[in-house]
N, C-alpha and C positions, 0 to 999 in steps of 0.2 A: 922688811916692808913697813911702810908708814901705817899707823893705826887707821887713818881714814881710807886706806886702800884694802883693808881687810873686808871680809863679808859683812861683819857687824858694822864696821865703820861706814861702808858704802850704803847699807840699808838705812841707818839712822841719818845719814846726810841726805838721802832721798826724802825721808820724812821731813827733815828740817827745811829743805829748800822748797817743799811743796806747801808748807804751812801757810804762807801769806795768801796763796791762791785758794787754799781750803777755806780760809776765812771769808773770801768773796763768795764761795759756793754755799756757805751756811744759810744765808737768807733765801737763796734760790731753792735749796732743798726744803726749807721750812714752808715756803710758799707752795711748792709742789704738793707737799702733804696736805696743806689746807685746801688747795684747789681740788685735789683728787676726791677728798671726802665730801666736800660741799657740792661737787659735780655728780655725785651718785655712786662713786666707788666705795666699797666697804673699807674700813681701816686695814683689814688683812690684805685686800687686793692692792691698796695703795702701797703698803710696805713691800708686798710681794713683787710689785712692778719695779721698785727700786733695787730689790735683791736680784732679780732676774734680768731686767732690761739694762739698768744702770747707764742711762743716757738722758741727761737732764732735758735737753730740748725735745727729744722724742717722747719722753714721758709727759711733758706738758701738752704736747700736741695730741698724744694719744688720749690723755684724760679729757681734754677739751672736746675731741671728736666723740668720745664715748658719751659725754654729757649731752651732745647734740643728737644722739641716737644714730650715729653713722655706723655702717656695717663694718664687720671685722676686716674684710678684705681691703677696704679703703684705708682703714687705720694702719694695717700692716704695710701697705704700699707707701703711704705718706711717711711713716716713720723710717722706712727703708731708705727713701730718697734723702731725708734729712741726715741720716747717718752715713751716707756714702762718703762723706769727707774723711771718715776713718780709714777708708781704703788708701787715701793719699798719705795719711799718717803712717799706715803700715808699710807702704812702699818706701817712704823716707827712712824708716827704722830698719828695714829689711837687711841692708848691708851690715848693720851692727849686731844683729841678733841671729844671723843665718846659721851660726854654728851651735845654737842652743837646741836642746832636745824638745820634743813636743810637750814633755812634762813642764817645761818652762813656757813655751810659746803659747799654749792654749790659755793658761790663766792670764798671762801678760796681755794677750790679745783681747780677752774679755774685759779686762780692767782698764784698757786704754781710754783715756779721756783727753780733752783739750788741755787741761791743766797738767796732767802727767806728761803728755807729749812735749809741752813747752819746756819743762825742766829736764826731762830725760834726754831729749835730742841734743841739748847743749852739753850734757855730761858725756854722752857718747862721742861728741866731736872734740872733746878736750884731748890734748896730745899725749898725756901720760899713758903708760902701758898697763894700767890696772886690769887684772884678769877678772875682776868681780864687778864690773859696771852694771851687769844685769841685776845685781843685788840692790844697787841704787834704784834701778827701775822698779824692782819689787817693793822697796820701801815706799816710794811715791805712790804706787798703785794701791797697796794695802791701806795706806793712810787715807787716800781719797775715797776708797770704797767704804771704809769704816765711817768716815766723816759724813758721807752722803746718807748712809743708813741712819745715823744718829739724828741728823737734822730732818730727815723725812718723818721719823717717829715724832719728833717735836712738833712738826707741822700738822701731823694727823691729830695729835692730842689737842693742840691749841686751836686748830681749825674747827673742831667740834665745839669749842668753848667760845671762840671769837669769830663770828661769821664774816666779819669784814676784814680779816687779816690779809687776804689776797689783794685788797684794794689800797694798801698802805704805800705802795710804790717801792717795796723792799727789793724787787727784782732789778732795780737800777744797779745794785751792788754787783750783779753778774755782768752787766755791761762794762763797768769799770774794771772788773777782773779780766775780761777778754781784751780790753785795751792794754792792760798790764801784761798780758800774755804776748800780744802781737808786737808791741813797740820794741822790746829788747831784741827781738829777732830781726829787725830791720837794720841790717849791717851793710848792705850794698845798694847801689842804684837800681839794679834789677828787682831786688826785693821791694824797694819803695814803689817802683812802677807796678809791681804785682798787687801790692796792698791798695794803692790808689784806684787802679782799674777795677779790682774786685769790689771795692767799696762803692764805687759809682754804679757798677753793674747791679749790685745787690739792691741799691735804692731804686734804680730804674725798673727792676723786675720784681719788686716786692709784691705786686698784685697778682703774680702768676699763681695758678692753682697748685695745691699739694706741695707748696714750698719749692717748686721747680726752679724758682729764681736763684736759690742757693747754689744749685749745680751750674746754672748759667754763669753766675758770678765766679764760682770756683774755676770753671773752664776759662773764662776771660782773664782771670788773674794769672793762671798758669801760662796761658799764651803770652801775656804781657811780660811775665818773668823770663820765659824762654827767649823771647825776642830781644829783651834787654841784655840777657846773658850773651847771646850770639853777637850782638852789636859790640858789647864790651870786649869780648874775646877778639873780635876783628880789629878793633882799635889798638888793643894791646899787641897784637901780632905786627901791625904796621909800625908801632913805636920801637919794638924790640929788634925788628929786622926789616927796615924800610925798603931794602933792595929786593926782597923776596916777594914776588907777586902772589896774591891770594887767588883762590880758585875762581872767585867772582871777577877778578881782573884779568884772568888769563886770556890771551888771544892766540889762536893757532897760527903757526908760521905760514907764510905764503908759499904756495907750491909753484915752482917755476917749471914751465913746460919745456 
């Protein structure tokens, strides 16, 4: 067996492939730590949120709502809606991890992030028969989790010293990171249609309360992708066997009395 397909090899390849995305998350984690403590959370609460919640967007929203004095119920509901996209990630990864025990599934599910999903799904889809691809998944997950905790602590410390840290625009690095996540995954026309439709829908629904626009955009993108996939499959069927009518083209024979 090749070294890269051993458990150790897969683990460290997961770390290595996640490293560029972890760099993009660094300023995001730093800003969260700073925003959390300047918004009223104690340093322990800010660090605890990163340890227990481990979801950047939801943590930002939760910290912001806490600073506004919003009730716990609204904070929980809002962060739940924002994190619903992870259900889509889980559904996408399910065929690849369905044979793993709960001892594996529970931590991998908790550690699932946008960055880890982006690198892991490509590894699972590769054609080699490595039996240890879940160790690649583990390497990416552990690295991202450790990285997020480190930069949260840096943000908590610096946020108490430099009150204007959150206003420096460092969060733009996370936008660039997400672009870097999405673009390599656009391999087909249905994927492109999904991205374009979701992007337009996200802009149009940006003012919806409780970030509901994110779910509307996700649903629109999925619908566009499925429609594009169906259209492409139909065209492929026509080219490969033009003499075979499709279900949509079928006409019942005339009944002669």
